[in-house]
N, C-alpha and C positions, 0 to 999 in steps of 0.2 A: 346813418349807415355810412361807413367809410372804409377805405382800403389803405394799406401801408405799403410803401415801396422801399426796396433795399438798393443800395449802391455799393459796389465793391470794386476797388481798383487793385487787381492782382492780390486780393484777399488781405491787403494791408490797411484798407480804409473801409471798415464794415460799419455801416450806419443804417438805421431804420427811422423813417419819418412817419409819425402817426398822422394820418390825414384828418382825423377828427379832433385830435388834441394839439397837433402841431409840434409835439415834443420830438426831440431827436434821441434815439436810443443807440447805444453801442452794442454791437453783436460780439459775443464772447466765444472764441474758438479754443479756449484752454480747458473747458469743462470735460468731464468724462461721463459716459453713459454705460453702466456696467463696467466691463474691463476694457472697452474700446476707447481709443482717443477720438474725440469729436473734432471734426473739421470745422463745422459751423453750427451754432445753435441759434435759432431765431425764435425768441419768445415774445409773443404779442401781449398787449395789456388786456385786462379784464374788460369785457363788453357785455352790454345788455340789450342792444338794438333799440334803446330809448324807452324800454318798458320793463318793469319787473314781473310782468306776467310770464308764466311758463311758456317755453318755446320748444318745438320739436325741430331738430336739425334733420332735414330731409336729405341734404347733399352738400358736400364740400367740393369745390372745383379748384384746381391748382393751375395757376398760370405760370408755367415753368417750361424752360426749353427741354424738349425731349430728344431722344436719339443721341445721347451723349456718351454711350459706352465707348470703351477703348480697348487696347490690347491687354491692359492690366485688369480692368473691371468690365466684364462683358455684359452684365445685367445690373446696372447701378440702381439703387433704391434710396429713398429717404424715408424717415419715420415721422409720422404725425401723431401726436398725442394731445390730450386736453384734460383739464380739470374743471369741475363745475361748482358754482355757488360758493366760492371762497374756500373750498376744502383744499387740504394740502396734498392728498393722494391723487395721482394721475390715473386716468382710465387706460385700458390696455392700448398699446401703440399699434398703429396700422402702418404697414410698409407699402409705399407707393412706388411703382416702377418709374424710372426716368427713361427707360427704353435703351435697347442695345444700339450699337453704332448704326446710324442711318435709319433706325426704326422710329419714325416720327408720328405715326398714326395711333399713338397710345392715348386712350381717354384717361386723363389723370383726375379721377374722381373717387370719392368715398360716399357711400350711401348709408342711411339708417344710423345716424350718429348720436342718437339719444336725446334726452330731455334735459333742460336746464333753465335757470333764470339768468345767471351770469356765467360766462365761460372764458377761460384763458387757453390759448393754443400754443403748442411748441412744435417746431419743425427742426429735425435733426438731420444734418447732411454729413455722412461719414465716408462715403466713397470718394476716391481721388479722381473725380471727373469735373468737367466744367459745369458750374451751377449758375444758371441765369433765372432768378426767381423774381417774378413781376407782381404776384399777388395771390391772395387766398380769398376765395369767394364762398359764400354760404347761402344756401336756400333754407329759410326757416318758415315755420308755420306757428304763429302766435296762438296760444290757447287762452280763451277768455272764460 
């Protein structure tokens, strides 16, 4: 089990370090999602939690700075989507609130996130607000 951490200096140096594989990934902000220009896309590598048994994702937790709304974007959100078992199609995205300005008591979680053997996650940040992303955590139950 591992976490990945992002470092961004004024959004010019976007890198992700995989805690389990030690690889350094470049984050790409030139992609598009629908017709909107993406500010930052964070795509994590495929993971299996060390077993190819089926897993149930009970909950995702997002370690991200909340209360970052501003006069331009009053209720900023980011999108989390994933794909399972090596398939190309993404599951329906979930919008996660980053909180209005000063609203810091937002539980940033998703529950009942399906079954899989391997999974790849993608986080999409489109709102023009400060983003401090420290990690994505998952609670899984392995089915035997």
